[in-house]
N, C-alpha and C positions, 0 to 999 in steps of 0.2 A: 338730477344726479341723486344717487342714494349712497349713503355711507356703507362701507363694507368693513367687517371686522377681520383682522388677521387671525390666522390659525394660531392657537396657543403653542408655546415652545415645549419641546419634550423635556428640556432641562433648563431650569432657571439660572443656575450657577454652574458654568461649564468652563473647561480649559482645553486648549489645543496645543499639542506639543509637536514641534518639528525637530526630529532627533538626528544628530550626526554622531560621528565617532567620539569627538572630544567635547562637544557642547550640545545643549538643547535650548531651542527658542520656545518660550512658553507665553501664551496669551490667555488671560482669563477674561470672561465676559459675564457680567452680573447686572442685575437691575440698577438703573440710575438712582442716585440718592436725591437728585434735584428735579429731574423731569420724569414724571410718571409715564410709564409706557415706553420709555426709551432705555437703551442699554449703555453701559460704560465698560471700557476695556483697558487693560494694561498689559504690556509685553516686557518680559525680562529674559535675560540669558543666564543659564546656569551651566557649569561644567558637569561632566558625567561621573565624577568621583563620588564615593559614598557620602562624604560630608556635604558636598554640594547638593546631592539628591535629597538628603535629609532636610536641608534648608528649603529646597523646592517643595517638599511635602508640607513643611510647616507653613510656608507662604500660602499654599493652596488652602490649607485648613483654616488659616486666619481669615480668609475671604469666604469661607463657607462653601467652597467648591465641592460638589458631590461627584462629578463625572469628569474624567479626563480622556480625551480622544487622541490617538496617535496613529501614524502609518506604520505598516510592517516593513521597515527598511533594514534588510539584512538581518543580523543578530543584534544590532545596536539598540533595538527597542526593548530587549528582554530585561536588562538591569533596571531600566526606568519603570517598566510595567510591573515587574515583580515587587520592587520597593514600594511604589505607590499603592499596589494592591495590599501589601502587608500593613500599610498605614490606614487601611479602611476605605480607600477611595474606590469608586466603581470605574474600572479602566475599560475603555473600548478600543479594540485594535481593528484598523481598517485595511482592507486590501488596497494596495497602492494603485492598481490598475483601475479599480472602481472609483477611487478619489480623482484620478487623472481624467476619467471620462466625464466628470461633472463639468458643465459649462461655466465659464466665468472664473476659473481658478487662476490666481496670479502666480508668478514664479520668482519669488525671493524667499529666503528663509524666514524673515520676519512676517511677510504676507502669508506664507504657508501656514504658520502657526495661527494667524487670525482666521484663515479659511477653515482650518481644522476645528477651531473653536466654534465657528458658525455651523459647520457640519454636525458637530456633537450636540449643540443646543437645539438644532432643528430635526435631528434624527434622519438625515438625508441618506446615510449609508448604513447598511446592516453590519454589525460588528462580526469579526472573525471568531472562530471557535478557539479558545485557549483553555486547555484542561486544568483542573485544580492541581495544587502542588504535589500531592502524593503520586498522581498519574504522571506528572512531569518528571519526577525522580525515576520512576519506572521507565519512562520513555527514553531518558538519557542512556540508560544501560541497554535497553533493547536495540536502540538505533546503533550504538557502538558495536554491539554483538553482530549486527547485520553487516556493518562495515568490515569487521574482522573476518567474517565468513566470506564476504566477497573477495577480500584480499587473499584469503587462503585458496579460494577457487581459482583466482588469477594465477597464483603460484603453481597450483596443480596443472593448469594449462601450459605453463612454461616448461614444466617437467616433460609433458607429452611432446612439446616442440623440440626439446633437447634430445629426446629419444629418437625422434624422426631424423634429426640432424646426424645422429650417430647410427642411423639405419637399423634401429631396433623397432620392430613392428609389433611391440607388445600390445598396444591398444587395438590392434586388428583382431586379437584373439580374446583379450580380457576387456569386458565392458567398463569395468572400474579398476584402473591400474593402481589405485590407492586403497583397494580393499586389503584383506588379510594376506591373501596369496600374492597379489601384486606388490604390496609393500615389502614383503619378505624378499622378493626378487630384486626390487630396487635397492634395498639395503645391501644385498649381496653384491650387486653390480658396483655400487659405490665403494664397497670394501675391497674390490679388486677381483671378484670372481668373474671368469670369462667363459667357463665351460657351459655350453647350452644345455647339456644333459643334466648337469648338477643344478643349474638354475631352474630347469623345468620340474625337477623333483621336489621343489619347494611348494608346488601347487597343493592345495588342500580341497577336500570335499569333492564336489562335482567337477571342479577344475581339473582333476586328475584324468578325466576322460579326454582332455585336450593335450596330453603330454607330447604327442608327435607334432602337433601344430605349434606348441610352445617352443619346442626345440628348434624349429625352423625360424620362428620369430625372434628368438634370443641369440641369433648369430652375432657375436660381438666383434666381427672382423674389422668394422669401421669405427668402433667405439673406442676412443682414445682415453688416455689418462687425464687429459684436460676435461673431457666430457664427464668423467667420473668425479673429478674435483668439484665441478660446478653442480653436478647432481647431488653430491653430499651437502653442499651449502643450501640447495633448494629444499631438500628433505628436512634439514635443520630448521629452516624458516617455517615450513609447514607445521612441524612439531611445536614451534613457538606459538604460532597462531592457535593451534589446537588447545594448548595449555591455557592461553588467555581466554579463549571462548568458554572452556569448561569453568574457569574461575568466575567469569561474568554470569554464566548460567546459574551457578550456585547463588550469587548475589541476587539475581533476578527472582529466583524462587523464593527468597526471603522477602523481597519487596512485594511480590505478588501474593503473599499469603492472605492479605485481607480480601483479595479477589478470587480466592480458590473456588468458591461456589460458581462464579461466572466462568472461570477457566474450565471447570468440569462440565458446565452446560455446553460450552462451545466445542469441547472435545468430543461430544457425542455426534457432531456433524461430520459426515464423511469428508475426508480431505483436510480437516482441521485437527491438528495435534496440539499437545500442551504448549509447545514453543510458538506455534502459529497463533494460538489463542492469546498468549501473553503479548505477542506483537500487536494483535488487533486491539486488545484492551488498552495497551499503552498509547495507541493512536487516537481512539475514539472515546476512551473512558467507559464507564458503566452507567452513567446518567443519560438515559435516552430521551429525557425531556428536552435536551438541547436540540434534538432532531424530532420535530413533531410527528413525522411519519417516516416509514422506511424509505419512501421516495426522496425525502429531504436528505437522508443519510447517503443514499446512492448517488444523488446529484452532487452533494458536497465532495464525495470521494471521486467524482468524475468517472463513474462506471456506468453512465447512462448515455450512450452515444446519441447525438442528435443529427438528423439529416436536414441540411439546409437546402431548400429547393426553391427556385424562382424561374418562372416562364418555362416550366417543364425540364429545367436543367438543375443538376445537383451542384451546389456550391461548396468549395473547400474540400477537406479530406474526410469529412464526416467522422472525425475522431472524437474521443471522449474529452479531450482537453488535458491540461496539466493539473493533476490533483496531488494528493499526498503520496510521494514516491514510496515511502515505507509501508503504508497501508496497501498500496497497489502491489508491491512485491509480495507481501504476505498473502493477499487474495489470489494473485497469479499462481503462487505455489500451491495454494489450497485447491484452486480450480483444476490444475493439472493433476493433482493427486486424486481428486474426486472423479475426474474423467476416466480413471483406470479402475474404478470400483464398480461392482454390480449393485448399484443403488439408484435411487431416483435421479440424483444429480449426475451420476455417471451416464445413465440412459439419456438424460437431457442433452449432455454434451455430445454424445455420439450421434444422437438424432439431428442435432443442429449442424455438426461437422460434415454431415453428408450433403448439405445444401448451401454451405457458406464456408469461407476460409476458417481455418482452425483458430486463428487469433480472435476472430469475431465470436466464435462459439465459446472460447474461454471467457471473453468479456461478459457474454450473456449468462454463463454459468456462475461467474463471480458476482454478477448482479443478483442472482437468486440467492447465493450464499450470504451476501451482505443483508438482504432482506430477512433471511432466517436469523442472522446475528442480531438484527434490531429487535425482532420478535422475542428472542430468548432473553436479551438483556433488559427488555422492557418489563418482563415478568419473572421475578426470582423463582417462582414455582413452575415455570414452563419447562418442558422437556421435549427434545427433538425426537420425532417419530418418523422414520423413513417410510415413504410411500411405496417403495419397492421399484425394482428395475422394470417391472412389467406394468407400471402404472398407466403409461400411455397406451399400451396395447390393449389393456382391459377396457379402456374407455373409447377406443377407436372403433368406428363403424366397420362392419364386416366388409362392405364394398371398398371402403378406403384401404383397409389392410390388403385386400386382393389387388387393388390398383398399385399399391406400393411394391408388392412382391413382383408384379408384372414388370414394372419399370426397372426394378433391380436386375431382373433377368435380361431385359432389353439392353441395359447398359453393358452386360457381359457378352452381347452379340447374338442373343436368341430372339426369335419371333414367337410370341406366346399367344395361344387362344385358350380361353378357359370357359368351362361350362359348369353351371351349378347342378348339384345332385340333391335328391331328396334324402335327408339323413335317416329317415325311417325305412325307405324301400331301396335306396341306393340307385334309383332310376334318374336319368338325366332330366333336368328341367330345361326351361328356355335358355337360349344362348345369352351368356352374361357379358361377353366381350373378350 
């Protein structure tokens, strides 16, 4: 038999915290005073009030605890994490699913805190990303702005359903019924105007070319006074949301002033505007040392689908998984916007959408955009340079281009035979296919 030496601990003085709404179980593990090479531990219970958490921090500091580990349980971890962080402790936040997957975990609150302390001192689970306090303040505002925007969108959809209920087919003629012309018409309808011709004359700009169609769509024969009363309430709610969103945006611009250079960097990328750039920075921060490579960032955001295959069969849905929903929403909007542009990203989306579902093409485009974001935020002096919409065509072999064009024509129902010609003489060469 040969003696074996245990691996050294990552943290000599660690604490594990099992957090509930009203109380937190805390276990500290430190080197033993009497037996060299052994550990001693103590468990206490604290309430989650500010005074009790201050007592918890003082107790941890009295034992020289340097690192505290806890699970991400709802939002209950935030007061504990932020207070201990402000008192100078190194706080580690663990994904509850990863902690649960470790073998040997007991299941009582007291035993959970001991288990978390052991995880912390051994470094068994990688900690989750928690941005610094200035980014967290910005994140609070950007997330609430997105919630209000989603609520306003839901209210706009209710307006369209109400119009359909009253047999007003305005959305069949106007793509955005809440634009300038559409909103004037809605206000007039809510105020009691029922004459289709008078309503159609409220159209502006290019919308005036649809006067005849608008008159037919604005027939108010089935639109009652009850419909009008509800419509007025809905428009008032939409205006309320718009006012709150504008106020939030003004506050966000002030909070984002320290990150204005990064916002300008991201704004250069097709599909990403100032608002989207603020949302992205609020979710991932500007310190890219947290993510060693772009692949780490893309994987953390769950924008890198993995195909699980066994015995020649694909397992599961091959989806990206559940990542940060706010970052995913911003990336999705940016990818949709980029797909409509004549740029490298737009050409990539259209090229992929020809041979795969559009949602998958959007994920692939968002993957590329997040890689670009990582590169820009990693270098303050970096600037985005678009490769151009013809990037793929310029680098594609001539035969491959010809084959793609032939396949496109065949999908339209044609049978194509091509022959190469000599560009100098114009004479036919050998049959190419």
